[in-house]
OpenMM code with the backbone's topology and positions (N, CA, C; nanometers):
from openmm import Vec3, app, unit

residues = "MET LYS ILE ARG ILE ARG ARG TYR ARG PRO ALA ASP ARG LYS ALA VAL LEU ALA ALA PHE ARG SER ASN VAL PRO ASP HIS PHE PRO ALA SER GLU GLU ALA TRP LEU ARG SER ALA LEU ASP GLU PRO ASP GLY PRO PHE PHE VAL ALA VAL GLU GLY GLU GLU VAL LEU ALA PHE GLY GLY TYR GLU LEU SER PRO PHE TYR ASN LEU GLY THR LEU VAL PHE GLY LEU VAL ARG ALA ASP ARG HIS GLY THR GLY LEU GLY ARG ALA LEU LEU HIS TYR ARG LEU LEU HIS MET ALA GLY ARG LYS ALA ARG PRO ARG TRP VAL THR VAL ASP THR HIS PRO HIS THR ALA GLY PHE PHE GLU ARG CYS GLY PHE GLU VAL ILE ALA ARG TRP PRO GLY GLY TYR ARG SER GLY ARG ASP ARG VAL ASP LEU ARG PHE GLU LEU SER ASP ALA ALA VAL GLU LYS LEU ARG ALA ALA".split()
positions = [
    Vec3(0.7166, 0.4023, 2.6696),
    Vec3(0.5967, 0.3288, 2.7040),
    Vec3(0.5812, 0.2093, 2.6089),
    Vec3(0.5194, 0.1042, 2.6567),
    Vec3(0.5044, -0.0189, 2.5798),
    Vec3(0.3864, -0.0091, 2.4823),
    Vec3(0.4073, -0.0614, 2.3623),
    Vec3(0.3023, -0.0696, 2.2612),
    Vec3(0.2282, -0.2010, 2.2809),
    Vec3(0.0960, -0.1962, 2.2750),
    Vec3(0.0183, -0.3198, 2.2783),
    Vec3(-0.0867, -0.3148, 2.1698),
    Vec3(-0.1291, -0.4321, 2.1271),
    Vec3(-0.2318, -0.4433, 2.0236),
    Vec3(-0.3547, -0.5049, 2.0884),
    Vec3(-0.4684, -0.4440, 2.0616),
    Vec3(-0.5942, -0.4915, 2.1186),
    Vec3(-0.7049, -0.4746, 2.0156),
    Vec3(-0.8222, -0.5306, 2.0467),
    Vec3(-0.9381, -0.5165, 1.9595),
    Vec3(-0.9801, -0.3700, 1.9518),
    Vec3(-1.0247, -0.3307, 1.8358),
    Vec3(-1.0819, -0.1986, 1.8143),
    Vec3(-1.2086, -0.1843, 1.8979),
    Vec3(-1.2287, -0.0647, 1.9526),
    Vec3(-1.3504, -0.0307, 2.0264),
    Vec3(-1.4128, 0.0926, 1.9611),
    Vec3(-1.5441, 0.1068, 1.9682),
    Vec3(-1.6071, 0.2262, 1.9102),
    Vec3(-1.5473, 0.3578, 1.9622),
    Vec3(-1.4990, 0.3601, 2.0837),
    Vec3(-1.4361, 0.4812, 2.1381),
    Vec3(-1.3069, 0.5180, 2.0644),
    Vec3(-1.2503, 0.4252, 1.9860),
    Vec3(-1.1273, 0.4498, 1.9091),
    Vec3(-1.1549, 0.5194, 1.7761),
    Vec3(-1.2797, 0.5295, 1.7375),
    Vec3(-1.3173, 0.5756, 1.6036),
    Vec3(-1.2510, 0.7076, 1.5646),
    Vec3(-1.2610, 0.8074, 1.6495),
    Vec3(-1.2061, 0.9396, 1.6181),
    Vec3(-1.0548, 0.9319, 1.5927),
    Vec3(-0.9842, 0.8565, 1.6752),
    Vec3(-0.8385, 0.8426, 1.6599),
    Vec3(-0.8037, 0.7634, 1.5343),
    Vec3(-0.8838, 0.6626, 1.5007),
    Vec3(-0.8597, 0.5848, 1.3784),
    Vec3(-0.8790, 0.6738, 1.2562),
    Vec3(-0.9846, 0.7532, 1.2554),
    Vec3(-1.0070, 0.8445, 1.1426),
    Vec3(-0.8949, 0.9477, 1.1322),
    Vec3(-0.8456, 0.9961, 1.2452),
    Vec3(-0.7332, 1.0906, 1.2432),
    Vec3(-0.6075, 1.0237, 1.1889),
    Vec3(-0.5830, 0.8979, 1.2279),
    Vec3(-0.4670, 0.8238, 1.1753),
    Vec3(-0.4802, 0.8051, 1.0255),
    Vec3(-0.6002, 0.7725, 0.9794),
    Vec3(-0.6238, 0.7603, 0.8359),
    Vec3(-0.5913, 0.8919, 0.7658),
    Vec3(-0.6474, 1.0019, 0.8160),
    Vec3(-0.6265, 1.1329, 0.7530),
    Vec3(-0.4799, 1.1734, 0.7504),
    Vec3(-0.4026, 1.1268, 0.8488),
    Vec3(-0.2594, 1.1593, 0.8500),
    Vec3(-0.1863, 1.0934, 0.7323),
    Vec3(-0.2495, 0.9962, 0.6688),
    Vec3(-0.1903, 0.9250, 0.5560),
    Vec3(-0.2465, 0.9675, 0.4207),
    Vec3(-0.3314, 1.0703, 0.4204),
    Vec3(-0.3898, 1.1240, 0.2964),
    Vec3(-0.3070, 1.2447, 0.2541),
    Vec3(-0.2648, 1.2579, 0.1327),
    Vec3(-0.2902, 1.1743, 0.0161),
    Vec3(-0.1793, 1.0742, -0.0155),
    Vec3(-0.0732, 1.0714, 0.0654),
    Vec3(0.0423, 0.9885, 0.0310),
    Vec3(0.0116, 0.8396, 0.0239),
    Vec3(-0.0725, 0.7895, 0.1145),
    Vec3(-0.0981, 0.6460, 0.1195),
    Vec3(-0.2425, 0.6068, 0.0916),
    Vec3(-0.3337, 0.6984, 0.1094),
    Vec3(-0.4758, 0.6738, 0.0810),
    Vec3(-0.5344, 0.7971, 0.0148),
    Vec3(-0.6236, 0.7790, -0.0828),
    Vec3(-0.6981, 0.8954, -0.1311),
    Vec3(-0.8058, 0.9309, -0.0290),
    Vec3(-0.8376, 1.0576, -0.0180),
    Vec3(-0.9386, 1.1028, 0.0783),
    Vec3(-1.0726, 1.0330, 0.0569),
    Vec3(-1.1000, 0.9939, -0.0673),
    Vec3(-1.2283, 0.9293, -0.0988),
    Vec3(-1.2476, 0.7968, -0.0255),
    Vec3(-1.1405, 0.7342, 0.0228),
    Vec3(-1.1538, 0.6063, 0.0933),
    Vec3(-1.2010, 0.6222, 0.2378),
    Vec3(-1.2090, 0.7459, 0.2862),
    Vec3(-1.2575, 0.7654, 0.4232),
    Vec3(-1.4019, 0.7180, 0.4384),
    Vec3(-1.4838, 0.7376, 0.3360),
    Vec3(-1.6231, 0.6916, 0.3430),
    Vec3(-1.6286, 0.5401, 0.3593),
    Vec3(-1.5409, 0.4685, 0.2891),
    Vec3(-1.5349, 0.3228, 0.3017),
    Vec3(-1.4914, 0.2835, 0.4427),
    Vec3(-1.3913, 0.3530, 0.4957),
    Vec3(-1.3456, 0.3249, 0.6315),
    Vec3(-1.4594, 0.3465, 0.7321),
    Vec3(-1.5296, 0.4579, 0.7201),
    Vec3(-1.6414, 0.4853, 0.8110),
    Vec3(-1.7463, 0.3740, 0.8035),
    Vec3(-1.7768, 0.3315, 0.6831),
    Vec3(-1.8746, 0.2241, 0.6640),
    Vec3(-1.8253, 0.0935, 0.7267),
    Vec3(-1.6980, 0.0633, 0.7083),
    Vec3(-1.6407, -0.0591, 0.7652),
    Vec3(-1.6418, -0.0548, 0.9180),
    Vec3(-1.6167, 0.0618, 0.9752),
    Vec3(-1.6211, 0.0747, 1.1206),
    Vec3(-1.7633, 0.0561, 1.1727),
    Vec3(-1.8601, 0.1034, 1.0954),
    Vec3(-2.0005, 0.0911, 1.1354),
    Vec3(-2.0511, -0.0530, 1.1246),
    Vec3(-2.0083, -0.1227, 1.0195),
    Vec3(-2.0550, -0.2594, 0.9954),
    Vec3(-1.9373, -0.3466, 0.9520),
    Vec3(-1.8512, -0.3855, 1.0456),
    Vec3(-1.7316, -0.4639, 1.0096),
    Vec3(-1.7659, -0.6042, 0.9592),
    Vec3(-1.6849, -0.6498, 0.8635),
    Vec3(-1.6977, -0.7856, 0.8110),
    Vec3(-1.5977, -0.8800, 0.8756),
    Vec3(-1.5227, -0.8310, 0.9706),
    Vec3(-1.4231, -0.9107, 1.0411),
    Vec3(-1.3678, -0.8287, 1.1555),
    Vec3(-1.2733, -0.8850, 1.2292),
    Vec3(-1.2184, -0.8132, 1.3438),
    Vec3(-1.1241, -0.7000, 1.3029),
    Vec3(-1.1262, -0.5938, 1.3832),
    Vec3(-1.0334, -0.4822, 1.3686),
    Vec3(-0.9510, -0.4723, 1.4959),
    Vec3(-0.8282, -0.4219, 1.4812),
    Vec3(-0.7352, -0.4086, 1.5924),
    Vec3(-0.6696, -0.2715, 1.5891),
    Vec3(-0.6256, -0.2258, 1.7053),
    Vec3(-0.5480, -0.1025, 1.7144),
    Vec3(-0.4192, -0.1311, 1.7911),
    Vec3(-0.3137, -0.0625, 1.7517),
    Vec3(-0.1895, -0.0617, 1.8291),
    Vec3(-0.1920, 0.0666, 1.9095),
    Vec3(-0.1739, 0.0535, 2.0395),
    Vec3(-0.1831, 0.1692, 2.1282),
    Vec3(-0.0586, 0.1822, 2.2146),
    Vec3(-0.0303, 0.3059, 2.2494),
    Vec3(0.0710, 0.3389, 2.3484),
    Vec3(-0.0054, 0.4107, 2.4587),
    Vec3(-0.0197, 0.3459, 2.5728),
    Vec3(-0.1148, 0.3946, 2.6721),
    Vec3(-0.2532, 0.3727, 2.6138),
    Vec3(-0.3260, 0.4809, 2.5933),
    Vec3(-0.4555, 0.4706, 2.5243),
    Vec3(-0.4541, 0.5432, 2.3903),
    Vec3(-0.3342, 0.5885, 2.3477),
    Vec3(-0.3204, 0.6614, 2.2225),
    Vec3(-0.3121, 0.5640, 2.1051),
    Vec3(-0.4047, 0.5762, 2.0104),
    Vec3(-0.4086, 0.4885, 1.8931),
    Vec3(-0.3008, 0.5313, 1.7935),
    Vec3(-0.2135, 0.4374, 1.7594),
    Vec3(-0.1033, 0.4647, 1.6670),
    Vec3(-0.1173, 0.3926, 1.5335),
    Vec3(-0.1925, 0.2821, 1.5327),
    Vec3(-0.2077, 0.2029, 1.4109),
    Vec3(-0.3406, 0.1290, 1.4171),
    Vec3(-0.3888, 0.0892, 1.3003),
    Vec3(-0.5197, 0.0265, 1.2895),
    Vec3(-0.5204, -0.0697, 1.1720),
    Vec3(-0.5904, -0.1803, 1.1856),
    Vec3(-0.6086, -0.2722, 1.0738),
    Vec3(-0.6930, -0.3907, 1.1141),
    Vec3(-0.7381, -0.4623, 1.0159),
    Vec3(-0.8204, -0.5791, 1.0415),
    Vec3(-0.8077, -0.6800, 0.9304),
    Vec3(-0.9021, -0.7723, 0.9307),
    Vec3(-0.9069, -0.8716, 0.8242),
    Vec3(-1.0481, -0.9255, 0.8117),
    Vec3(-1.0703, -0.9920, 0.7001),
    Vec3(-1.1965, -1.0607, 0.6735),
    Vec3(-1.1633, -1.2025, 0.6312),
    Vec3(-1.2475, -1.2974, 0.6687),
    Vec3(-1.2327, -1.4355, 0.6256),
    Vec3(-1.3456, -1.4699, 0.5296),
    Vec3(-1.3117, -1.5342, 0.4207),
    Vec3(-1.4130, -1.5752, 0.3245),
    Vec3(-1.4834, -1.7008, 0.3733),
    Vec3(-1.6168, -1.7014, 0.3678),
    Vec3(-1.6883, -1.8236, 0.4061),
    Vec3(-1.6823, -1.9305, 0.2967),
    Vec3(-1.6402, -1.8936, 0.1754),
    Vec3(-1.6419, -1.9865, 0.0626),
    Vec3(-1.5041, -2.0310, 0.0162),
    Vec3(-1.4040, -1.9479, 0.0376),
    Vec3(-1.2696, -1.9762, -0.0111),
    Vec3(-1.1749, -1.9925, 0.1069),
    Vec3(-1.0655, -2.0576, 0.0839),
    Vec3(-0.9642, -2.0787, 0.1861),
    Vec3(-0.8750, -1.9544, 0.1916),
    Vec3(-0.9374, -1.8415, 0.2276),
    Vec3(-0.8766, -1.7115, 0.2053),
    Vec3(-0.9115, -1.6122, 0.3154),
    Vec3(-0.8094, -1.5389, 0.3597),
    Vec3(-0.8275, -1.4234, 0.4465),
    Vec3(-0.7815, -1.3007, 0.3704),
    Vec3(-0.8416, -1.1862, 0.3976),
    Vec3(-0.8052, -1.0624, 0.3296),
    Vec3(-0.7744, -0.9557, 0.4341),
    Vec3(-0.6581, -0.8963, 0.4241),
    Vec3(-0.6218, -0.7857, 0.5128),
    Vec3(-0.6932, -0.6596, 0.4678),
    Vec3(-0.7432, -0.5823, 0.5650),
    Vec3(-0.8096, -0.4561, 0.5332),
    Vec3(-0.7560, -0.3456, 0.6238),
    Vec3(-0.7430, -0.2284, 0.5661),
    Vec3(-0.7064, -0.1058, 0.6376),
    Vec3(-0.5865, -0.1204, 0.7305),
    Vec3(-0.4757, -0.1665, 0.6804),
    Vec3(-0.3540, -0.1620, 0.7606),
    Vec3(-0.2946, -0.0232, 0.7488),
    Vec3(-0.2943, 0.0513, 0.8579),
    Vec3(-0.2362, 0.1854, 0.8516),
    Vec3(-0.1718, 0.2219, 0.9844),
    Vec3(-0.0655, 0.2973, 0.9731),
    Vec3(0.0068, 0.3495, 1.0886),
    Vec3(0.0009, 0.5015, 1.0794),
    Vec3(-0.0227, 0.5659, 1.1916),
    Vec3(-0.0251, 0.7127, 1.1930),
    Vec3(0.1043, 0.7632, 1.1284),
    Vec3(0.0942, 0.8620, 1.0415),
    Vec3(0.2073, 0.9056, 0.9594),
    Vec3(0.3310, 0.9416, 1.0402),
    Vec3(0.3144, 1.0001, 1.1576),
    Vec3(0.4312, 1.0378, 1.2375),
    Vec3(0.4984, 0.9183, 1.3036),
    Vec3(0.4424, 0.7981, 1.2872),
    Vec3(0.5020, 0.6767, 1.3449),
    Vec3(0.5455, 0.5769, 1.2384),
    Vec3(0.5458, 0.6188, 1.1101),
    Vec3(0.5961, 0.5317, 1.0046),
    Vec3(0.7424, 0.4969, 1.0323),
    Vec3(0.7816, 0.3763, 0.9969),
    Vec3(0.9206, 0.3348, 1.0110),
    Vec3(0.9603, 0.2922, 1.1514),
    Vec3(0.8635, 0.2761, 1.2401),
    Vec3(0.8941, 0.2398, 1.3797),
    Vec3(0.8729, 0.0910, 1.4096),
    Vec3(0.8275, 0.0143, 1.3099),
    Vec3(0.8000, -0.1278, 1.3314),
    Vec3(0.6558, -0.1571, 1.3682),
    Vec3(0.5744, -0.0539, 1.3842),
    Vec3(0.4332, -0.0745, 1.4198),
    Vec3(0.3575, -0.1485, 1.3099),
    Vec3(0.3831, -0.1135, 1.1854),
    Vec3(0.3139, -0.1794, 1.0741),
    Vec3(0.3433, -0.3279, 1.0705),
    Vec3(0.4688, -0.3632, 1.0877),
    Vec3(0.5089, -0.5045, 1.0884),
    Vec3(0.4470, -0.5774, 1.2082),
    Vec3(0.4479, -0.5128, 1.3249),
    Vec3(0.3895, -0.5756, 1.4440),
    Vec3(0.2398, -0.5996, 1.4259),
    Vec3(0.1692, -0.5014, 1.3709),
    Vec3(0.0262, -0.5169, 1.3494),
    Vec3(-0.0023, -0.6223, 1.2430),
    Vec3(0.0787, -0.6264, 1.1396),
    Vec3(0.0629, -0.7292, 1.0362),
    Vec3(0.0819, -0.8678, 1.0961),
    Vec3(0.1903, -0.8880, 1.1701),
    Vec3(0.2151, -1.0187, 1.2329),
    Vec3(0.1009, -1.0566, 1.3264),
    Vec3(0.0524, -0.9612, 1.4029),
    Vec3(-0.0584, -0.9880, 1.4952),
    Vec3(-0.1811, -1.0375, 1.4185),
    Vec3(-0.2147, -0.9683, 1.3094),
    Vec3(-0.3321, -1.0077, 1.2318),
    Vec3(-0.3138, -1.1447, 1.1680),
    Vec3(-0.1954, -1.1729, 1.1163),
    Vec3(-0.1699, -1.3049, 1.0567),
    Vec3(-0.1805, -1.4152, 1.1625),
    Vec3(-0.1224, -1.3919, 1.2789),
    Vec3(-0.1300, -1.4925, 1.3857),
    Vec3(-0.2727, -1.5081, 1.4380),
    Vec3(-0.3474, -1.3995, 1.4408),
    Vec3(-0.4873, -1.4085, 1.4831),
    Vec3(-0.5654, -1.4960, 1.3850),
    Vec3(-0.5431, -1.4752, 1.2558),
    Vec3(-0.6082, -1.5602, 1.1553),
    Vec3(-0.5668, -1.7051, 1.1722),
    Vec3(-0.4383, -1.7271, 1.1994),
    Vec3(-0.3866, -1.8639, 1.2138),
    Vec3(-0.4514, -1.9356, 1.3308),
    Vec3(-0.4979, -1.8614, 1.4295),
    Vec3(-0.5611, -1.9216, 1.5458),
    Vec3(-0.7102, -1.9475, 1.5296),
    Vec3(-0.7659, -1.9097, 1.4171),
    Vec3(-0.9090, -1.9288, 1.3945),
    Vec3(-0.9398, -2.0736, 1.3575),
    Vec3(-1.0589, -2.1176, 1.3930),
    Vec3(-1.1022, -2.2537, 1.3577),
    Vec3(-1.0985, -2.2723, 1.2057),
    Vec3(-1.1449, -2.1729, 1.1334),
    Vec3(-1.1427, -2.1767, 0.9869),
    Vec3(-1.0182, -2.1024, 0.9372),
    Vec3(-0.9017, -2.1511, 0.9779),
    Vec3(-0.7748, -2.0880, 0.9388),
    Vec3(-0.7595, -2.0901, 0.7874),
    Vec3(-0.7358, -1.9732, 0.7283),
    Vec3(-0.7185, -1.9710, 0.5832),
    Vec3(-0.5798, -2.0201, 0.5421),
    Vec3(-0.5721, -2.0771, 0.4246),
    Vec3(-0.4412, -2.1163, 0.3712),
    Vec3(-0.3700, -1.9933, 0.3146),
    Vec3(-0.4480, -1.9056, 0.2512),
    Vec3(-0.3916, -1.7887, 0.1849),
    Vec3(-0.4441, -1.6610, 0.2489),
    Vec3(-0.3582, -1.5601, 0.2546),
    Vec3(-0.3963, -1.4261, 0.2994),
    Vec3(-0.3602, -1.3312, 0.1865),
    Vec3(-0.4559, -1.2478, 0.1475),
    Vec3(-0.4314, -1.1532, 0.0394),
    Vec3(-0.4417, -1.0102, 0.0906),
    Vec3(-0.3822, -0.9219, 0.0144),
    Vec3(-0.3931, -0.7787, 0.0405),
    Vec3(-0.3798, -0.7074, -0.0936),
    Vec3(-0.4555, -0.5996, -0.1096),
    Vec3(-0.4337, -0.5130, -0.2251),
    Vec3(-0.3829, -0.3798, -0.1722),
    Vec3(-0.2884, -0.3231, -0.2460),
    Vec3(-0.2246, -0.2004, -0.1996),
    Vec3(-0.1689, -0.1235, -0.3183),
    Vec3(-0.1066, -0.0122, -0.2902),
    Vec3(-0.0457, 0.0706, -0.3932),
    Vec3(0.0996, 0.0271, -0.4148),
    Vec3(0.1558, 0.0544, -0.5314),
    Vec3(0.2940, 0.0127, -0.5580),
    Vec3(0.3953, 0.0613, -0.4547),
    Vec3(0.3765, 0.1810, -0.3972),
    Vec3(0.4759, 0.2328, -0.3029),
    Vec3(0.4721, 0.1617, -0.1678),
    Vec3(0.3677, 0.0832, -0.1385),
    Vec3(0.3647, 0.0061, -0.0129),
    Vec3(0.3757, -0.1441, -0.0372),
    Vec3(0.3721, -0.1863, -0.1620),
    Vec3(0.3824, -0.3301, -0.1921),
    Vec3(0.5148, -0.3877, -0.1417),
    Vec3(0.6214, -0.3112, -0.1476),
    Vec3(0.7522, -0.3583, -0.1016),
    Vec3(0.7513, -0.3965, 0.0457),
    Vec3(0.6756, -0.3244, 0.1267),
    Vec3(0.6631, -0.3594, 0.2686),
    Vec3(0.6117, -0.5023, 0.2820),
    Vec3(0.5055, -0.5336, 0.2086),
    Vec3(0.4476, -0.6675, 0.2176),
    Vec3(0.5422, -0.7738, 0.1616),
    Vec3(0.6137, -0.7399, 0.0545),
    Vec3(0.7119, -0.8346, 0.0003),
    Vec3(0.8210, -0.8636, 0.1038),
    Vec3(0.8676, -0.7617, 0.1745),
    Vec3(0.9691, -0.7824, 0.2781),
    Vec3(0.9152, -0.8672, 0.3931),
    Vec3(0.7831, -0.8709, 0.4073),
    Vec3(0.7191, -0.9507, 0.5132),
    Vec3(0.6775, -1.0894, 0.4643),
    Vec3(0.7216, -1.1282, 0.3454),
    Vec3(0.6973, -1.2638, 0.2962),
    Vec3(0.5831, -1.2797, 0.1982),
    Vec3(0.5171, -1.1721, 0.1606),
    Vec3(0.4108, -1.1792, 0.0607),
    Vec3(0.4715, -1.1839, -0.0789),
    Vec3(0.3972, -1.2408, -0.1734),
    Vec3(0.4414, -1.2409, -0.3127),
    Vec3(0.3376, -1.1696, -0.3982),
    Vec3(0.3854, -1.0945, -0.4971),
    Vec3(0.2972, -1.0224, -0.5886),
    Vec3(0.2278, -1.1239, -0.6784),
    Vec3(0.0955, -1.1114, -0.6895),
    Vec3(0.0209, -1.2006, -0.7786),
    Vec3(-0.0465, -1.1256, -0.8933),
    Vec3(-0.0582, -0.9936, -0.8823),
    Vec3(-0.1167, -0.9155, -0.9917),
    Vec3(-0.0810, -0.7687, -0.9765),
    Vec3(-0.0686, -0.7036, -1.0898),
    Vec3(-0.0504, -0.5582, -1.0951),
    Vec3(-0.1590, -0.5036, -1.1868),
    Vec3(-0.2276, -0.4002, -1.1402),
    Vec3(-0.3400, -0.3429, -1.2124),
    Vec3(-0.3170, -0.1929, -1.2337),
    Vec3(-0.2666, -0.1516, -1.3510),
    Vec3(-0.2537, -0.0076, -1.3765),
    Vec3(-0.3913, 0.0585, -1.3670),
    Vec3(-0.4012, 0.1642, -1.2880),
    Vec3(-0.5294, 0.2320, -1.2697),
    Vec3(-0.6341, 0.1429, -1.2047),
    Vec3(-0.5900, 0.0481, -1.1230),
    Vec3(-0.6797, -0.0527, -1.0668),
    Vec3(-0.7751, -0.0043, -0.9595),
    Vec3(-0.7528, 0.1135, -0.9057),
    Vec3(-0.8453, 0.1714, -0.8090),
    Vec3(-0.9285, 0.2794, -0.8782),
    Vec3(-1.0502, 0.2983, -0.8327),
    Vec3(-1.1371, 0.4010, -0.8922),
    Vec3(-1.0753, 0.5399, -0.8812),
    Vec3(-0.9877, 0.5592, -0.7830),
    Vec3(-0.9200, 0.6886, -0.7680),
    Vec3(-0.8198, 0.7116, -0.8809),
    Vec3(-0.7907, 0.6066, -0.9597),
    Vec3(-0.6922, 0.6166, -1.0672),
    Vec3(-0.5560, 0.5641, -1.0281),
    Vec3(-0.5360, 0.5370, -0.8998),
    Vec3(-0.4073, 0.4842, -0.8541),
    Vec3(-0.3892, 0.3406, -0.9022),
    Vec3(-0.2632, 0.3031, -0.9180),
    Vec3(-0.2312, 0.1648, -0.9538),
    Vec3(-0.2535, 0.0748, -0.8331),
    Vec3(-0.2812, -0.0521, -0.8603),
    Vec3(-0.3081, -0.1497, -0.7545),
    Vec3(-0.2144, -0.2678, -0.7705),
    Vec3(-0.1688, -0.3202, -0.6581),
    Vec3(-0.0872, -0.4410, -0.6543),
    Vec3(-0.1554, -0.5392, -0.5595),
    Vec3(-0.1786, -0.6614, -0.6058),
    Vec3(-0.2352, -0.7677, -0.5216),
    Vec3(-0.1213, -0.8608, -0.4803),
    Vec3(-0.1204, -0.8966, -0.3519),
    Vec3(-0.0174, -0.9854, -0.2983),
    Vec3(-0.0835, -1.0954, -0.2170),
    Vec3(-0.0105, -1.2064, -0.1990),
    Vec3(-0.0619, -1.3155, -0.1156),
    Vec3(0.0485, -1.3702, -0.0273),
    Vec3(0.0042, -1.4336, 0.0799),
    Vec3(0.0928, -1.4944, 0.1788),
    Vec3(0.0361, -1.6315, 0.2108),
    Vec3(0.1203, -1.7342, 0.2091),
    Vec3(0.0739, -1.8669, 0.2458),
    Vec3(0.0878, -1.8827, 0.3967),
    Vec3(-0.0244, -1.9009, 0.4649),
    Vec3(-0.0281, -1.9110, 0.6100),
    Vec3(-0.0061, -2.0573, 0.6512),
    Vec3(0.1107, -2.1074, 0.6141),
    Vec3(0.1480, -2.2460, 0.6427),
    Vec3(0.1945, -2.2596, 0.7878),
    Vec3(0.2075, -2.3826, 0.8335),
    Vec3(0.2595, -2.4061, 0.9686),
    Vec3(0.3981, -2.3440, 0.9845),
    Vec3(0.4826, -2.3593, 0.8825),
    Vec3(0.6179, -2.3041, 0.8886),
    Vec3(0.6132, -2.1510, 0.8974),
    Vec3(0.5232, -2.0889, 0.8210),
    Vec3(0.5107, -1.9433, 0.8236),
    Vec3(0.4630, -1.8968, 0.9611),
    Vec3(0.3697, -1.9698, 1.0200),
    Vec3(0.3189, -1.9329, 1.1520),
    Vec3(0.4306, -1.9437, 1.2563),
    Vec3(0.5099, -2.0473, 1.2507),
    Vec3(0.6219, -2.0609, 1.3438),
    Vec3(0.7211, -1.9470, 1.3281),
    Vec3(0.7474, -1.9082, 1.2042),
    Vec3(0.8396, -1.7974, 1.1788),
    Vec3(0.7830, -1.6665, 1.2352),
    Vec3(0.6517, -1.6447, 1.2198),
    Vec3(0.5870, -1.5243, 1.2742),
    Vec3(0.5965, -1.5228, 1.4265),
    Vec3(0.5731, -1.6380, 1.4873),
    Vec3(0.5795, -1.6457, 1.6341),
    Vec3(0.7202, -1.6182, 1.6845),
    Vec3(0.8193, -1.6575, 1.6095),
    Vec3(0.9587, -1.6404, 1.6506),
    Vec3(1.0066, -1.4949, 1.6319),
    Vec3(0.9386, -1.4223, 1.5435),
    Vec3(0.9824, -1.2851, 1.5119),
    Vec3(0.9583, -1.1880, 1.6271),
] * unit.nanometer
topology = app.Topology()
chain = topology.addChain("A")
for resn in residues:
    res = topology.addResidue(resn, chain)
    for name in ("N", "CA", "C"):
        topology.addAtom(name, app.Element.getBySymbol(name[0]), res)
């Protein structure tokens, strides 16, 4: 069956929370579920899901700063049983291209993540800009990365 990416709908909530839980504790601490629930209730930007039929396989969104030339990726996650299938890369590219199509297109896109997932973003063209030992309240280390959303980068994303 074909995978498609569409806007998140409130009816997706249960499946998104289940996808999140499938990644606890390896990729997210359980304590971040409260933040996810809050973000779903009052989003600061668009959220998207990757679906096969109507089955939610991945979820993520972004926020745009009204003051800085900056977009921030939030909650990029793929259901644990679908890791390594290309869904994460497809959802990332979709979100970057969606930002590129906005009137207030950001020059930079940032993401914070754990060291074990930072390599994924580096392979997708992001560069590490900071490492924070114990940078999350959970005690996990944090890595900040950025991507320049240039015309050349957008063309490369479209070609991928």
